[in-house]
C-alpha positions as CSV (number, residue, x, y, z in Angstrom):
1,M,0.0,0.0,0.0
2,G,2.8,2.4,0.9
3,N,1.8,6.0,0.5
4,D,-1.7,5.1,-0.9
5,L,-2.8,5.4,2.7
6,F,-2.1,9.1,2.5
7,C,-3.4,9.9,-1.0
8,T,-5.7,12.8,-1.4
9,F,-9.4,12.1,-0.8
10,F,-12.3,14.3,-0.4
11,L,-15.3,13.4,1.7
12,T,-18.7,14.3,0.2
13,L,-19.6,17.0,2.6
14,D,-23.3,18.0,2.3
15,M,-24.1,21.7,2.5
16,I,-25.7,22.5,5.8
17,L,-28.9,24.3,4.8
18,Y,-30.5,26.8,7.2
19,D,-32.8,29.8,7.3
20,R,-32.1,32.9,9.3
21,F,-34.4,35.6,10.6
22,V,-34.1,38.3,13.4
23,L,-36.8,39.2,15.9
24,D,-37.6,42.8,16.6
25,N,-35.7,42.6,19.9
26,G,-32.5,41.6,18.1
27,L,-32.5,37.9,18.8
28,R,-31.0,36.1,15.8
29,V,-32.7,32.8,14.9
30,L,-31.3,30.1,12.7
31,V,-33.4,27.0,11.6
32,H,-31.9,23.9,10.2
33,E,-34.5,21.4,9.0
34,D,-33.5,17.7,9.1
35,P,-36.5,15.3,8.6
36,S,-34.3,12.3,8.9
37,T,-34.4,12.4,12.8
38,P,-37.3,12.3,15.1
39,M,-35.5,14.7,17.5
40,A,-35.1,18.5,17.7
41,V,-32.4,20.6,19.3
42,L,-32.8,24.1,20.7
43,N,-29.4,25.8,21.2
44,I,-28.9,29.3,22.7
45,M,-25.5,30.8,22.5
46,Y,-24.8,34.0,24.4
47,D,-21.9,36.2,23.3
48,V,-20.3,36.4,26.7
49,G,-17.5,34.4,28.3
50,A,-14.8,34.8,31.0
51,R,-13.0,37.5,28.9
52,D,-16.0,39.8,29.5
53,E,-15.7,39.8,33.2
54,N,-14.4,42.5,35.6
55,P,-10.8,41.5,36.5
56,E,-11.8,41.9,40.2
57,K,-14.9,39.8,39.8
58,T,-14.0,36.8,37.7
59,G,-15.7,33.4,37.4
60,F,-19.2,35.0,36.8
61,A,-19.8,33.6,33.4
62,H,-19.2,30.1,34.7
63,L,-21.2,30.8,37.8
64,F,-24.1,31.6,35.6
65,E,-23.9,28.2,33.9
66,H,-24.9,26.9,37.3
67,L,-27.4,29.6,38.2
68,M,-29.3,29.1,34.9
69,F,-30.3,25.7,36.2
70,G,-31.6,27.0,39.5
71,G,-35.0,28.2,38.3
72,S,-36.3,31.1,36.4
73,V,-39.1,33.7,36.9
74,H,-42.1,31.4,36.3
75,I,-40.4,28.0,36.4
76,P,-38.9,26.8,39.7
77,D,-37.4,23.6,38.3
78,Y,-35.9,23.5,34.8
79,D,-35.0,19.8,34.6
80,E,-38.3,18.2,35.7
81,P,-40.6,19.5,32.9
82,L,-37.9,18.9,30.3
83,Q,-37.4,15.3,31.4
84,R,-41.2,14.8,31.3
85,A,-41.1,15.9,27.7
86,G,-38.4,13.2,27.0
87,G,-35.6,15.8,26.8
88,E,-32.1,16.2,28.1
89,N,-30.0,19.4,28.4
90,N,-26.5,20.7,29.2
91,A,-24.4,23.8,29.0
92,Y,-20.8,24.9,28.8
93,T,-18.8,28.1,29.3
94,T,-15.5,29.2,27.7
95,N,-13.4,32.3,27.8
96,D,-15.4,33.4,24.7
97,I,-19.0,32.1,24.9
98,T,-21.8,30.6,27.0
99,N,-23.9,27.9,25.4
100,Y,-27.1,26.2,26.6
101,Y,-28.7,23.4,24.6
102,C,-31.4,20.8,25.0
103,Q,-32.6,17.9,22.8
104,L,-36.1,16.3,22.9
105,P,-38.6,14.7,20.6
106,A,-39.5,17.1,17.9
107,E,-43.2,17.1,18.7
108,N,-42.3,18.5,22.2
109,I,-40.1,21.4,20.9
110,E,-42.4,24.0,22.4
111,T,-41.4,22.8,25.9
112,A,-37.9,23.9,25.1
113,F,-39.0,27.3,23.9
114,W,-41.0,27.8,27.1
115,L,-38.1,26.8,29.3
116,E,-35.4,28.7,27.5
117,S,-37.4,31.9,27.0
118,D,-38.2,32.1,30.7
119,R,-34.5,31.8,31.6
120,M,-33.7,34.6,29.2
121,L,-36.6,36.7,30.6
122,G,-35.1,36.5,34.1
123,L,-33.6,34.1,36.6
124,A,-35.2,33.4,40.0
125,F,-32.5,35.4,41.7
126,S,-32.4,34.5,45.4
127,E,-29.8,34.5,48.1
128,K,-30.5,30.8,48.6
129,S,-29.9,29.8,45.0
130,L,-26.8,32.0,44.8
131,T,-25.4,30.4,48.0
132,V,-26.0,26.9,46.8
133,Q,-24.4,27.5,43.4
134,K,-21.5,29.3,44.8
135,K,-20.8,26.3,47.0
136,V,-20.9,24.0,44.0
137,V,-18.5,26.2,42.0
138,I,-16.1,26.6,45.0
139,E,-16.0,22.8,45.4
140,E,-15.3,22.5,41.7
141,F,-12.5,25.0,42.0
142,K,-10.9,23.2,44.9
143,E,-11.3,19.7,43.4
144,H,-10.0,20.5,39.9
145,Y,-7.6,23.4,40.3
146,I,-6.2,23.3,43.8
147,N,-6.2,19.8,45.1
148,K,-5.7,17.9,41.8
149,P,-2.1,17.2,40.7
150,Y,-1.1,19.7,37.9
151,G,-4.5,21.5,38.5
152,D,-2.9,24.9,38.6
153,V,-0.9,24.5,35.4
154,W,-3.1,26.7,33.2
155,H,-3.8,29.2,35.9
156,K,0.0,29.8,36.1
157,M,0.6,29.6,32.3
158,R,-2.2,32.1,31.5
159,E,-0.7,34.5,34.0
160,L,2.7,34.1,32.5
161,A,1.6,34.4,28.9
162,Y,-0.9,37.3,29.1
163,T,-0.2,40.6,30.7
164,R,-3.3,42.6,29.7
165,H,-5.9,40.6,27.8
166,P,-8.6,38.9,30.0
167,Y,-7.5,35.5,28.7
168,R,-5.1,35.7,31.6
169,W,-7.6,34.0,33.8
170,M,-9.5,30.7,33.4
171,T,-13.2,30.3,33.0
172,I,-13.5,29.1,36.6
173,G,-12.1,32.4,37.7
174,K,-8.8,34.0,38.7
175,E,-9.1,33.2,42.4
176,L,-11.5,31.5,44.7
177,S,-12.4,34.7,46.6
178,H,-14.1,36.3,43.5
179,V,-16.8,33.6,43.5
180,E,-17.0,33.4,47.3
181,N,-17.6,37.2,47.5
182,A,-20.1,37.4,44.6
183,H,-23.0,39.6,45.7
184,I,-26.6,39.2,44.5
185,D,-26.5,42.7,43.0
186,D,-23.3,41.9,41.0
187,V,-25.0,38.8,39.7
188,K,-28.1,40.6,38.6
189,H,-26.1,43.3,36.9
190,F,-24.0,40.7,35.0
191,F,-27.2,38.9,33.9
192,F,-29.1,41.9,32.5
193,K,-25.9,43.2,30.8
194,H,-25.2,40.0,28.9
195,Y,-28.1,37.5,28.8
196,R,-30.3,39.6,26.5
197,P,-31.9,38.8,23.1
198,L,-29.5,41.3,21.4
199,N,-26.6,39.3,22.7
200,A,-27.9,35.9,21.9
201,I,-28.3,33.4,19.0
202,L,-31.1,30.8,18.9
203,V,-30.6,27.8,16.7
204,V,-33.3,25.2,16.2
205,A,-32.3,22.0,14.3
206,G,-33.9,18.7,13.6
207,N,-37.4,17.5,12.5
208,V,-38.9,21.0,12.5
209,K,-40.5,23.4,10.0
210,L,-39.4,27.0,9.5
211,E,-42.9,28.5,9.7
212,N,-43.6,26.8,13.0
213,I,-40.3,27.9,14.5
214,K,-41.0,31.5,13.4
215,R,-44.3,31.3,15.2
216,L,-42.8,29.8,18.4
217,A,-39.8,32.2,18.4
218,D,-42.1,35.2,18.2
219,K,-44.5,33.7,20.8
220,W,-42.0,32.9,23.4
221,F,-39.0,35.2,22.8
222,G,-40.6,38.2,21.0
223,N,-41.7,40.1,24.1
224,I,-38.4,39.8,26.0
225,P,-36.8,43.2,26.4
226,M,-34.0,43.7,23.9
227,G,-31.5,45.0,26.4
228,D,-28.6,47.4,25.7
229,K,-26.1,46.4,23.1
230,Y,-22.9,45.2,24.8
231,E,-19.9,46.9,23.2
232,R,-16.9,44.7,23.7
233,N,-13.8,46.8,24.2
234,L,-11.2,44.5,25.7
235,P,-7.6,45.5,26.4
236,K,-5.3,44.3,23.6
237,E,-2.4,42.0,24.5
238,P,0.9,43.8,23.4
239,Q,3.3,41.8,21.2
240,Q,5.6,39.8,23.4
241,T,9.2,40.8,22.9
242,A,11.1,38.6,25.4
243,A,10.9,34.9,26.4
244,R,9.3,34.3,29.8
245,Q,9.9,31.3,32.1
246,S,8.5,30.2,35.4
247,E,9.3,27.2,37.6
248,V,7.0,25.4,40.0
249,Y,7.7,22.8,42.6
250,A,4.7,20.6,43.6
251,N,3.7,17.2,45.0
252,V,3.1,15.6,41.6
253,P,4.4,12.2,40.4
254,L,6.4,13.4,37.3
255,D,8.1,16.5,36.1
256,A,6.0,18.3,33.4
257,F,7.0,20.6,30.6
258,I,4.6,23.2,29.3
259,K,5.4,25.8,26.7
260,T,3.1,28.2,24.8
261,W,3.4,30.8,22.0
262,H,1.0,33.5,20.9
263,M,-0.9,32.8,17.7
264,G,-3.5,34.4,15.5
265,A,-7.2,35.0,16.2
266,R,-10.0,32.6,15.2
267,L,-10.6,34.0,11.7
268,D,-7.0,34.8,10.8
269,K,-5.3,32.7,8.1
270,G,-2.6,32.0,10.7
271,Y,-5.2,30.2,12.9
272,Y,-5.9,27.7,10.2
273,V,-2.2,27.2,9.5
274,M,-1.5,26.6,13.2
275,D,-4.4,24.2,13.4
276,L,-2.7,22.0,10.8
277,A,0.7,22.5,12.4
278,T,-0.5,21.2,15.8
279,E,-1.7,18.1,14.1
280,I,1.7,17.5,12.4
281,L,3.5,18.1,15.7
282,G,1.2,16.5,18.2
283,G,-1.9,14.9,16.6
284,G,-1.6,11.4,18.0
285,G,0.8,8.5,17.7
286,S,2.1,9.2,14.2
287,S,2.9,12.9,15.0
288,R,6.4,14.2,15.0
289,L,6.7,14.9,18.7
290,Y,5.3,11.5,19.7
291,Q,7.5,9.6,17.3
292,S,10.7,11.4,18.2
293,L,10.4,12.3,21.9
294,V,8.2,9.4,23.2
295,K,8.9,6.5,21.0
296,E,12.5,7.0,19.8
297,K,14.3,9.1,22.5
298,Q,11.9,8.1,25.4
299,L,12.1,11.5,27.0
300,F,8.4,11.9,27.6
301,S,5.8,9.5,28.8
302,G,3.3,11.4,26.7
303,I,3.3,14.7,24.8
304,D,0.7,16.8,23.1
305,C,0.6,19.9,20.8
306,H,-2.7,21.9,20.7
307,H,-4.3,25.3,20.7
308,F,-7.4,26.7,22.4
309,G,-9.6,27.7,19.5
310,S,-9.8,31.2,21.0
311,T,-11.8,33.9,19.3
312,D,-9.1,36.6,20.0
313,N,-5.4,36.0,19.6
314,G,-4.8,32.7,21.4
315,L,-2.0,30.3,22.4
316,V,-0.5,27.2,20.9
317,A,0.9,24.8,23.4
318,I,3.2,21.9,23.8
319,E,2.9,20.0,27.0
320,G,4.1,16.6,28.3
321,K,5.0,14.5,31.3
322,L,8.7,13.5,31.5
323,V,10.0,10.0,31.9
324,K,11.6,9.6,35.4
325,G,15.3,10.5,35.4
326,V,15.1,12.9,32.4
327,S,15.9,16.5,33.2
328,L,13.6,19.3,32.2
329,E,16.5,21.0,30.5
330,T,17.0,17.9,28.2
331,A,13.3,17.7,27.5
332,A,13.2,21.4,26.6
333,K,16.1,21.1,24.3
334,A,14.6,18.2,22.5
335,V,11.3,20.0,21.9
336,E,13.2,23.0,20.6
337,E,15.0,20.8,18.1
338,E,11.7,19.6,16.7
339,I,10.4,23.1,16.4
340,E,13.6,24.1,14.5
341,K,13.0,21.2,12.1
342,I,9.5,22.4,11.1
343,Q,10.8,25.9,10.7
344,A,13.9,24.9,8.6
345,S,12.3,22.5,6.1
346,L,9.1,22.4,4.2
347,V,6.7,19.6,5.3
348,T,6.1,17.1,2.5
349,E,2.9,17.3,0.5
350,T,2.1,13.8,1.8
351,E,2.4,14.9,5.4
352,L,0.4,18.1,4.8
353,Q,-2.3,16.3,2.9
354,K,-2.6,13.7,5.6
355,V,-3.5,16.4,8.2
356,K,-5.8,18.1,5.8
357,N,-7.6,14.8,5.3
358,K,-7.8,14.3,9.0
359,T,-9.2,17.8,9.5
360,E,-11.8,17.1,6.8
361,S,-12.8,13.9,8.5
362,I,-13.2,15.6,11.9
363,I,-15.4,18.3,10.3
364,A,-17.5,15.6,8.6
365,F,-18.0,13.5,11.6
366,E,-18.8,16.5,13.8
367,D,-21.6,17.5,11.4
368,M,-23.2,14.1,11.5
369,G,-25.1,14.8,14.8
370,V,-27.9,17.3,14.8
371,M,-26.9,18.7,18.2
372,S,-23.3,19.3,16.9
373,R,-24.7,21.0,13.8
374,A,-26.8,23.3,15.9
375,N,-23.9,24.3,18.0
376,S,-21.7,24.9,15.0
377,L,-24.3,27.1,13.3
378,A,-24.5,29.2,16.5
379,M,-20.7,29.5,16.7
380,Y,-20.2,30.5,13.1
381,E,-23.1,33.1,13.4
382,L,-21.4,34.5,16.5
383,L,-18.1,34.7,14.6
384,G,-19.9,36.8,11.9
385,D,-21.1,34.4,9.3
386,A,-23.0,31.1,9.7
387,Q,-22.2,30.3,6.1
388,L,-18.6,29.6,7.2
389,M,-19.9,26.3,8.4
390,N,-20.0,25.3,4.7
391,T,-16.9,27.1,3.4
392,E,-14.3,26.9,6.2
393,L,-12.8,23.7,4.8
394,Q,-11.7,25.6,1.7
395,R,-9.5,27.7,4.0
396,Y,-7.7,24.6,5.2
397,Q,-7.3,23.2,1.7
398,A,-5.7,26.4,0.4
399,I,-2.8,26.2,2.9
400,T,0.6,25.4,1.4
401,A,3.8,24.0,2.8
402,E,5.3,27.4,2.4
403,D,2.4,29.0,4.5
404,L,3.1,26.4,7.2
405,Q,6.8,27.0,7.3
406,Q,6.4,30.8,7.3
407,T,3.8,30.8,10.1
408,C,5.9,28.4,12.2
409,K,8.8,30.8,11.9
410,E,6.7,33.7,13.0
411,V,4.9,31.9,15.9
412,F,7.6,29.7,17.3
413,R,10.1,32.5,18.0
414,S,11.9,32.3,21.3
415,E,10.8,35.9,22.2
416,N,7.2,34.9,21.7
417,S,7.4,31.9,24.1
418,N,6.3,31.2,27.6
419,T,7.8,28.2,29.4
420,L,6.5,26.6,32.6
421,L,8.9,24.0,34.2
422,Y,6.8,21.9,36.6
423,H,9.0,20.0,39.1
424,S,7.9,17.1,41.2
425,K,9.1,17.4,44.7
């Protein structure tokens, strides 16, 4: 077979068809009809994440992910009526967005409209609910970021890599005290500033009809006050001009090496280039870092290269746990050698096409589920153009080996790097 395994192939990617309309209060609504499933998904994406928080009051976006399940103005219990309608729901928060979604039999879709519109209208703000959810978040903070081995890695790395941009704190919050001291008035202000129709995207996908969704959207969301337009004006991260390094000593089983570099924003060409570069360097067992540093030189027990998919200028990272007895200096030098290789020589067309094919496969498989399609439509609409869902693959296919080499030279500069050496005591 030889290189036949890596020959060019193109999956037949169906266009994701959708309709779009906007209510008088500014709520953007996208409808994707798919009669092949008996289910329907209602997805609401709010254009607010941890980057939109007050630096002295962080963790609020994530706290709201919990508060949104604590009852709304007219509905004391969100889960029970949804479960009676045969539905399930969940949510997630990132530094950039907050997303709520539920899936249920299509004939019960109005139940989802009723529930989600009441949450947008207003939460059942109470000291009791706030106290309960604060305790949940505080325990989560302690369990995952304080008591867990390596749990503080990304807290420390973000503080090292960012000096001004609010990506310098994690979604859970900068410090425990911010959530502990959250006041009911602060919470209300944050909600009515961000969780408004003007700042939201509603996607309905599945076995639904456009005209019925128009009727339901107007019935349940049309009378919710628009709210004020949130003008995002975040501090820009200045270009990094000198390498930064920090060392940590902790009770962990193995030394760890973590290094990041600043990279382009979500819609920059450089983003797509680095997305492919991370696959070449760290995308699984056949990647360069794994083959060289895990398999051949046996310096790392595992190693990964990834980026965060950030809307604003983000970070590309290489991180790994060392084999016992290997020094962090040796590991760092070996990583640098691999970086120099991808900067010095063009990747082969075979290697480049292989990661393009893998990216194409990932996109195709992601789009198979109606819930995933709804989420993607909301995300692309938030980025500025839902049609990107059907055209973004072309941006990957257009990338050349020269593009990849040039971007790696620009990104993987020493003065653009942040290194965290994590020593086991």
